[in-house]
Every structure is written in C-alpha cells, then in structure tokens.
C-alpha positions in Angstrom: 0.0 0.0 0.0 1.3 3.4 -1.0 0.7 6.9 0.4 -0.8 8.1 -2.9 -3.4 5.2 -3.1 -7.0 6.4 -2.6 -9.8 4.5 -1.0 -13.6 4.8 -0.5 -16.0 3.2 1.9 -17.5 -0.1 0.7 -21.1 0.1 -0.3 -22.2 -2.6 2.2 -21.0 -0.6 5.2 -23.0 1.8 7.3 -21.7 3.9 10.2 -22.9 5.9 13.2 -21.1 8.0 15.8 -21.7 6.9 19.3 -20.1 8.7 22.2 -17.4 10.3 20.1 -16.4 7.1 18.4 -17.5 5.6 15.1 -19.3 2.2 15.0 -19.3 0.4 11.6 -21.7 -2.3 10.5 -20.8 -4.5 7.5 -24.2 -5.4 6.2 -22.9 -8.3 4.2 -21.4 -10.1 7.2 -23.4 -8.6 10.0 -20.2 -7.7 11.9 -19.8 -4.6 13.9 -16.5 -2.7 14.3 -15.5 0.2 16.5 -13.0 3.0 15.8 -11.1 5.2 18.2 -11.1 9.0 17.9 -8.4 9.1 15.2 -9.9 6.2 13.3 -13.3 7.9 13.5 -11.9 11.1 12.0 -10.3 9.1 9.1 -13.6 7.2 8.6 -15.6 10.5 8.6 -13.4 11.8 5.8 -13.7 8.6 3.8 -17.5 8.8 3.9 -17.2 12.1 2.0 -15.5 10.3 -1.0 -12.2 9.0 -2.2 -9.2 10.1 -0.3 -5.5 9.1 -0.4 -3.5 7.8 2.6 -1.3 10.9 2.3 -4.3 13.2 2.5 -5.8 11.3 5.4 -2.4 11.5 7.2 -2.3 15.3 6.6 -5.8 15.6 7.9 -4.9 13.7 11.1 -1.7 15.7 11.5 -3.7 19.0 11.3 -5.9 17.9 14.2 -3.7 15.8 16.5 -0.3 16.4 18.0 2.0 13.7 16.6 4.9 13.5 14.1 3.8 13.0 10.5 5.8 9.9 10.0 4.0 8.2 13.0 0.7 9.4 11.8 1.2 8.0 8.3 2.3 4.6 9.7 -0.8 4.5 11.9 -3.1 5.5 9.0 -1.5 2.8 6.8 -2.1 0.2 9.5 -5.7 1.3 9.9 -6.3 1.3 6.1 -4.8 -2.2 5.7 -7.1 -3.4 8.5 -10.2 -1.8 7.0 -9.3 -3.1 3.5 -8.7 -6.7 4.8 -12.2 -6.6 6.4 -13.7 -5.2 3.2 -14.9 -2.0 4.9 -13.1 0.1 2.3 -12.0 -0.5 -1.3 -9.6 1.1 -3.7 -11.1 4.1 -5.4 
C-alpha cells in the first residue's frame, strides 16, 4: 500500500457516531467494528468520497499532535485493516 493510493467506503458498510467514536456495520457479514477518535476522524473523511493515505495523514496531522511519520504509519495500519475486512475498497 502506497501513500498516494486512494480508498472509498465499501457500499455494504454503514456507520454511526456513538459517544465520540465511530461504529461500523458490515451489512454483508453482520459484523460490527469500532474505531477510536483518530480512526473515527479518518472514517468520517472517507465517507465524503475517495481520499489518499497521504491526504488522510495530513488531515490527522492537522488535528492531532504527533509526528507526521508516525501518523502516516498509523493511517496505513488502519487502512490495511479496513481493507482486509472489506470495509473500504480502492477508489
């Protein structure tokens, strides 16, 4: 996975914010997933349309105090996990 790759939310996934965190439901599998504050921010941006790992990382960097390199690594890990669970797909 590269920083310039873009992703969108899969069509079979719905989400709701609950107590400041995002809860995702994969309608095809019936599984629920929860995201922390940073993951919720990334997910919220993805629900608006295709976005690259780089742009997601820059968004997180603008809102949270952490080094960009660490943020990008964390966003990559999150994106891989979401992709493996079919919650997002390549744009």
